[in-house]
FIVEX-469496 format. One record per residue (C-alpha): x, y, z; residue in three letters. Coordinates in Angstrom, 2 decimals, decimal comma, padded with zeros to 5 digits. Layout:
// FIVEX-469496
x  y  z  type
X  Y  Z  ALA
...
END
This chain:
// FIVEX-469496
x  y  z  type
125,90  114,08  125,92  MET
129,31  115,42  126,86  ALA
132,16  112,89  126,99  GLY
131,88  109,16  127,42  ASN
128,98  108,03  129,62  PRO
129,86  106,93  133,17  ARG
127,93  103,77  134,04  VAL
127,48  101,77  137,24  LEU
126,52  098,09  136,98  VAL
124,47  096,60  139,82  VAL
124,02  092,82  139,78  ASP
124,28  090,06  142,35  GLN
125,67  087,68  139,72  ASP
129,40  088,39  139,46  PHE
129,92  086,72  136,07  GLU
127,03  088,52  134,39  THR
128,20  091,78  135,90  ARG
131,79  091,26  134,73  ALA
130,74  090,38  131,16  ASP
128,53  093,45  130,94  LEU
131,30  095,68  132,28  GLN
133,74  094,35  129,67  LYS
131,27  095,03  126,88  GLY
130,67  098,57  128,08  LEU
134,39  099,28  128,28  VAL
134,87  098,03  124,73  ARG
132,13  100,45  123,68  ALA
134,15  103,34  125,16  GLN
131,89  103,74  128,20  PHE
133,47  104,56  131,55  ILE
132,45  101,82  133,98  VAL
132,74  103,43  137,40  VAL
132,09  100,18  139,24  GLY
130,25  096,91  139,64  GLY
128,41  096,01  142,81  VAL
125,55  094,00  144,34  GLY
122,17  095,23  145,58  TYR
121,22  097,30  148,57  GLY
123,35  099,62  150,69  ALA
126,52  098,77  148,80  GLU
125,00  099,92  145,51  ALA
123,55  103,10  147,06  LEU
126,81  104,01  148,75  SER
128,83  103,61  145,54  LEU
126,24  105,45  143,44  ALA
126,19  108,34  145,91  SER
129,96  108,58  145,83  GLU
130,55  108,19  142,08  LEU
127,37  109,81  140,66  LYS
127,23  107,87  137,36  PRO
125,36  109,12  134,28  ASN
123,35  105,89  134,21  ALA
122,89  102,70  136,23  VAL
122,26  099,21  134,87  LEU
120,54  096,85  137,30  VAL
120,17  093,09  136,85  GLY
116,78  091,75  137,93  VAL
116,22  088,05  138,64  GLU
113,95  086,05  140,93  GLU
113,37  086,77  143,71  PRO
113,10  090,26  142,27  ALA
111,98  092,20  145,36  ALA
115,49  093,27  146,42  ARG
116,38  094,37  142,89  ALA
113,19  096,43  142,70  HIS
113,96  098,04  146,07  GLN
117,45  098,91  144,82  THR
116,05  100,45  141,64  ILE
113,56  102,52  143,63  GLU
116,24  103,76  146,03  SER
118,65  104,59  143,18  LEU
116,05  106,67  141,34  THR
115,37  108,63  144,53  GLU
119,07  109,05  145,30  LEU
120,09  110,07  141,76  LEU
117,02  111,54  140,03  PRO
119,17  112,84  137,16  SER
120,74  109,45  136,39  SER
118,43  107,04  134,54  PRO
118,25  103,47  135,82  VAL
117,87  100,67  133,26  LEU
116,91  097,11  134,17  ALA
117,94  093,90  132,43  TYR
116,63  090,41  133,08  SER
116,06  086,89  131,77  SER
112,37  087,36  132,61  MET
110,60  088,36  129,40  THR
106,99  088,53  130,56  ASP
105,06  091,80  130,65  ALA
104,40  091,67  134,39  ASP
108,12  091,52  135,22  SER
108,79  094,49  132,97  ALA
105,89  096,42  134,48  ARG
107,15  095,87  138,04  LYS
110,62  097,12  137,08  ALA
109,12  100,22  135,50  VAL
106,93  100,88  138,53  VAL
110,08  100,70  140,65  ALA
111,61  103,42  138,49  GLY
113,47  101,71  135,62  ALA
113,65  103,84  132,48  ARG
114,03  100,82  130,19  ASP
113,89  097,03  130,41  TYR
116,27  094,85  128,39  LEU
115,99  091,09  128,24  THR
118,68  088,43  128,11  LYS
120,66  087,31  126,27  PRO
121,91  090,88  126,15  LEU
123,15  092,31  122,88  LYS
125,74  095,01  123,48  MET
124,44  097,14  120,61  ASP
121,02  097,20  122,29  ASP
122,51  097,99  125,70  VAL
124,62  100,81  124,29  ILE
121,70  102,32  122,38  LYS
119,40  102,05  125,42  ALA
121,90  103,78  127,74  VAL
122,63  106,55  125,24  GLN
118,93  107,12  124,59  THR
118,08  107,23  128,30  ALA
120,85  109,74  129,04  ILE
119,88  111,92  126,05  ALA
116,23  111,90  127,13  GLN
117,21  112,89  130,65  GLN
119,34  115,76  129,37  GLU
116,45  117,00  127,22  ARG
114,07  116,84  130,19  ARG
116,47  118,85  132,33  GLN
116,97  121,44  129,59  ALA
113,22  121,85  129,08  LEU
112,59  122,16  132,81  GLN
115,25  124,84  133,12  SER
113,96  126,75  130,12  GLY
117,15  126,22  128,12  GLU
116,93  125,74  124,35  PRO
117,18  122,11  123,25  VAL
119,03  122,09  119,95  SER
118,71  118,37  119,24  ASN
115,02  118,08  120,09  LEU
113,26  116,80  116,98  ARG
110,34  119,06  116,19  SER
110,15  117,91  112,57  SER
110,70  114,85  110,42  GLY
113,98  113,09  109,73  MET
115,85  114,20  106,61  VAL
117,78  111,27  105,09  VAL
120,20  112,50  102,42  THR
121,54  109,80  100,11  ILE
124,84  110,69  098,46  PHE
127,59  108,92  096,58  GLY
130,61  110,11  094,65  ALA
130,01  107,86  091,65  LYS
127,05  107,23  089,40  GLY
125,48  103,82  089,02  GLY
125,98  102,66  092,61  ILE
122,31  102,50  093,54  GLY
121,51  105,86  095,14  LYS
118,10  106,25  093,53  THR
117,29  102,59  094,14  THR
118,13  103,12  097,80  MET
116,08  106,34  097,98  ALA
112,93  104,81  096,47  THR
113,13  101,58  098,46  ASN
114,03  103,20  101,78  LEU
111,18  105,69  101,54  ALA
108,79  102,89  100,61  THR
110,02  100,78  103,53  ALA
109,33  103,62  105,99  PHE
105,70  103,63  104,85  VAL
105,42  099,82  104,61  ALA
106,40  099,29  108,26  ILE
104,10  102,10  109,42  ASN
107,00  104,21  110,63  ALA
105,35  107,34  109,25  GLY
104,83  109,34  106,09  SER
107,65  109,67  103,57  ALA
108,52  111,89  100,62  VAL
111,34  111,55  098,08  ILE
113,01  114,75  096,86  VAL
115,10  114,45  093,69  ASP
117,86  117,09  093,56  VAL
119,80  115,51  090,68  ASP
119,97  118,42  088,23  THR
121,06  116,30  085,25  VAL
119,96  112,69  085,61  PHE
117,14  112,88  088,15  GLY
115,08  109,76  087,59  ASP
113,34  108,96  090,88  ALA
109,95  109,60  089,24  ALA
110,82  107,33  086,33  MET
111,87  104,50  088,65  MET
108,52  104,78  090,41  LEU
106,63  105,24  087,14  ASP
104,85  108,39  088,30  VAL
104,12  111,40  086,07  PRO
106,13  114,58  086,45  VAL
103,38  117,18  086,52  GLU
105,05  119,47  089,07  MET
108,69  119,37  090,13  SER
111,08  120,71  092,74  LEU
111,80  123,61  090,40  VAL
108,18  124,84  090,50  GLU
108,01  124,37  094,27  ALA
111,26  126,29  094,80  ALA
110,06  129,08  092,53  ASP
106,93  129,58  094,67  LYS
108,53  128,76  098,02  VAL
107,68  132,13  099,60  ASP
104,01  131,53  098,85  GLU
103,91  127,91  100,02  LEU
102,48  126,65  103,27  ASP
102,01  123,13  104,61  ARG
098,74  122,67  102,75  GLU
099,64  124,14  099,37  SER
102,94  122,25  099,21  LEU
100,96  119,04  098,75  GLY
099,87  120,12  095,27  SER
103,48  119,83  094,08  TYR
103,82  116,23  095,26  LEU
102,95  113,10  093,29  THR
101,55  110,13  095,20  LEU
102,95  106,68  094,36  HIS
100,79  103,59  094,89  GLN
103,04  102,60  097,83  SER
101,92  105,69  099,74  GLY
105,21  107,51  099,21  VAL
105,04  111,05  097,85  ARG
107,54  112,30  095,28  VAL
108,86  115,77  094,55  LEU
110,64  114,96  091,30  PRO
113,30  116,65  089,23  ALA
112,11  118,34  086,02  PRO
112,58  116,63  082,66  PHE
114,79  119,39  081,28  GLU
118,10  120,10  083,08  PRO
117,96  123,70  081,88  ILE
114,97  124,28  084,18  ASP
117,30  124,24  087,19  TRP
119,23  127,35  086,24  ARG
117,16  129,80  088,31  ASN
116,75  127,56  091,37  VAL
118,55  128,92  094,43  SER
119,99  126,78  097,24  PRO
118,08  128,92  099,75  GLU
114,76  128,08  098,08  ALA
115,52  124,36  098,06  VAL
116,49  124,60  101,72  GLY
113,13  126,18  102,54  LYS
111,29  123,45  100,62  VAL
113,15  120,73  102,54  LEU
112,34  122,44  105,83  THR
108,66  122,66  104,92  LEU
108,57  119,02  103,84  LEU
110,16  117,99  107,15  ALA
107,34  119,81  108,92  GLN
104,73  117,80  107,03  THR
106,38  114,36  106,69  HIS
108,04  111,99  109,12  ASP
110,79  111,14  106,63  PHE
112,25  113,25  103,82  VAL
114,53  111,14  101,61  VAL
116,76  113,27  099,38  VAL
118,24  111,64  096,27  ASP
121,47  113,45  095,31  CYS
123,61  113,38  092,15  PRO
127,14  111,98  092,11  ALA
128,74  115,40  092,35  THR
128,95  118,30  094,77  PHE
126,63  121,15  093,87  THR
125,10  124,02  095,79  ASP
121,87  122,04  096,08  LEU
123,71  118,99  097,36  VAL
125,38  121,20  099,97  ALA
121,93  122,26  101,19  VAL
120,72  118,65  101,29  ALA
123,77  117,68  103,35  LEU
123,33  120,61  105,71  GLU
119,64  119,84  106,29  LYS
120,26  116,12  106,77  ALA
119,54  114,34  110,01  THR
121,62  111,49  108,62  VAL
123,72  111,18  105,46  VAL
123,88  107,74  103,85  LEU
127,16  107,81  101,93  LEU
126,98  105,00  099,39  MET
129,79  103,13  097,68  THR
130,11  099,91  095,76  SER
133,07  097,54  096,02  LEU
134,37  098,85  092,72  ASP
137,87  100,32  093,05  ILE
136,95  103,59  091,35  THR
133,92  104,00  093,61  SER
136,07  103,53  096,70  ILE
138,62  106,03  095,39  LYS
135,92  108,61  094,72  ASP
134,39  107,96  098,13  THR
137,75  108,72  099,75  THR
137,68  112,16  098,15  THR
134,02  112,62  099,06  ALA
134,70  111,87  102,71  LEU
137,43  114,50  102,84  LYS
135,09  117,10  101,38  LEU
132,18  116,05  103,57  LEU
134,17  116,00  106,79  SER
135,47  119,48  106,08  GLY
132,12  121,05  105,31  GLY
129,41  119,13  107,13  ILE
128,22  120,36  110,52  ASN
128,36  116,95  112,23  ASN
130,66  114,22  110,98  ASP
128,86  111,60  113,11  ASP
125,78  111,80  110,92  LYS
127,70  110,40  107,92  ILE
126,95  106,66  107,65  LYS
128,85  104,52  105,15  LEU
126,69  102,15  103,09  ILE
128,26  099,43  100,93  VAL
126,09  098,28  098,03  ASN
127,04  094,90  096,61  HIS
126,04  095,91  093,09  ALA
127,48  092,73  091,55  THR
128,78  089,37  092,70  ASN
132,10  089,90  090,90  ALA
134,02  091,79  093,58  ASN
137,62  091,10  094,52  SER
137,44  093,49  097,47  LEU
135,73  092,93  100,81  HIS
134,05  095,28  103,27  GLU
137,03  095,06  105,61  ASP
139,15  096,44  102,78  ASP
136,71  099,34  102,39  VAL
136,87  100,14  106,10  SER
140,67  100,14  106,09  LYS
140,96  102,34  102,99  VAL
138,27  104,81  104,06  LEU
139,17  104,63  107,78  ARG
135,50  104,42  108,62  ARG
133,30  101,57  109,78  GLU
130,71  100,22  107,36  VAL
127,35  101,18  108,82  PHE
125,21  099,01  106,56  TRP
125,67  096,52  103,73  SER
123,15  095,97  100,91  ILE
123,25  092,44  099,42  PRO
123,38  091,81  095,68  HIS
120,02  091,00  094,11  ASP
119,36  090,55  090,38  GLU
115,66  091,21  090,92  GLY
116,07  094,90  091,71  ILE
116,30  095,83  088,02  ALA
113,17  093,88  087,08  SER
111,20  095,53  089,88  SER
112,24  098,95  088,64  ALA
110,96  098,08  085,16  GLN
107,41  097,83  086,50  VAL
107,67  100,99  088,59  GLY
107,70  099,20  091,92  LEU
110,43  099,32  094,57  PRO
111,69  095,83  095,30  VAL
110,45  096,05  098,90  VAL
106,91  096,07  097,45  ILE
107,43  093,92  094,36  ASP
109,35  091,15  096,15  ARG
108,98  091,73  099,90  PRO
110,40  088,32  100,84  GLN
113,73  088,82  099,06  SER
116,93  089,27  101,04  SER
117,49  092,80  099,76  VAL
113,92  093,80  100,70  SER
114,37  092,50  104,23  THR
117,75  094,22  104,45  ASN
116,50  097,67  103,40  ILE
113,42  097,38  105,58  THR
115,58  096,54  108,59  GLU
117,65  099,65  107,81  LEU
114,45  101,73  107,69  ALA
113,36  100,32  111,05  ALA
116,76  101,11  112,58  MET
116,68  104,70  111,32  LEU
113,09  105,11  112,51  ALA
113,92  103,64  115,91  GLY
111,12  101,08  115,90  ILE
110,83  097,34  116,40  GLU
110,33  095,38  113,20  PHE
109,28  091,88  112,26  LYS
109,29  090,26  108,84  HIS
106,06  088,36  108,24  GLY
105,17  085,89  105,55  GLU
102,98  088,28  103,62  ASN
104,76  091,58  104,13  GLY
106,13  093,90  106,74  TYR
104,94  095,41  109,95  GLY
105,81  096,54  113,40  GLN
105,69  093,79  115,93  GLY
107,16  092,04  118,89  ASN
110,53  091,43  117,31  GLY
113,00  089,32  119,23  GLY
112,54  088,87  122,94  ALA
116,14  089,80  123,56  ALA
115,77  093,57  123,38  SER
113,46  096,56  123,42  GLY
110,70  094,86  125,40  LEU
109,82  098,04  127,26  LEU
109,28  099,95  124,02  THR
106,87  097,33  122,79  ARG
104,96  096,99  126,05  LEU
104,64  100,59  127,09  PHE
105,05  102,55  123,80  ASN
108,03  104,46  125,17  ARG
END
C-alpha cells in the first residue's frame, strides 16, 4: 500500500460522517471528502478516485445499498466498506450482496475501522497483482514467524514464548511450534517440562536431509498441543551450527505450522539475526526497570539499522513487578516508540511454570492469561471470546468484525 490511503465517506448523517472523517484524519488517512448517497456520491467518487469508500447504512437501507452497488461498479478497484447500527446477519448479508467488502457495526472503534480499510485495500492490491501475473511479495504462503527478543535477561521472553504459542493453539488459531535459539540459557523445554531428546542442533545438522514429514521427529509435543524444538543441554553443542542451517529449519517449520514462535537470548548473535530476518513480527520486550529500558534503547538502534522492515518491530512492556516508579508513557518517550502491548503483573506465572504448564492453561481465568490470549488473537487476526471454562473463537463484541464472523472472510 503506497502512501496514506485516500478514503471517501458516504453517509446521510452529517454528524456521524464528520466524526468518522476526524478519526480517519487523526489516523493519517487522507479523507478526500464526505457526501450523502446517490448521484452526489458517485460524482465525487468518479472525480477523486479514492482507495476505499466507507458507506453508512441505516433504515431504510435501500438507497444505501443502491449507492454501494453503483460505487462498486464505478470503481471496481476501490473496496467499499459498510458500517451500520444494525447488527443482525440479514442486514450484513444485504450489504455484502450489494458489494460491500466488509461490514462494521456501531459504535465504531477507530482501530477496527483503520484495520478494516487497510486490510481491504491490501487484499485488493493482492488480487490485482495476481490477476496481472505480477509477483506478490507479501502474500503469506507459510505460517507466521513470531520472534521474541529483549536486550536484557529476566524480563519474561521465554514465559511470553511458551504462553503465546499455547494461546494460539488454545483459541484454535492454528498449530504452533516453539524454537529455542538461546545458545547459553535456553530453557523453553524446562519451562514446559518436556524431555530434550532431539534439539535444534540435531535438526540444523541434518537440515539438507529434512522434509516436512521427517522434521516432525525432531519436535517434542507438549500436553497443550504445542510442539517444541528445544535448545540442547550443553552450550558447546552449538559451535558447529550455522545461521544458514537455522534459517532453513525456520523456513521448513513455517511451511508446516501456522505459528513459529522463536525464543531468543538477550544478546545479538548470528542465530538471532536469522530469527529477526525470518520474522513476520518481532515482539521486542522490556520491563519498566531502568536498565532494561536503557538496553532496549540500544537494541532498537541496532534493530532499526539491520532489520528489513522496521514496522514489524512491536514494543511489549512486561510489568514484571509491582514496584515500578516508571510508567509506560515514560517508556514511549524515552524509546520514541509507541507501546504495542502491555503484560500485567501476575504472581501466579512462576507457580504455573513450576508444574510445567503455561499460565494460560494452568490459570486461564487470570488477567495475564486473558491478556496474552487477546494478543494471540490479534496477531492471528481472529475474533476471540473469553468463556468461563477456557478460551475459544466466538462472536466477540457486536461492535466490530461482524462480517468476518458471519461469512468467514
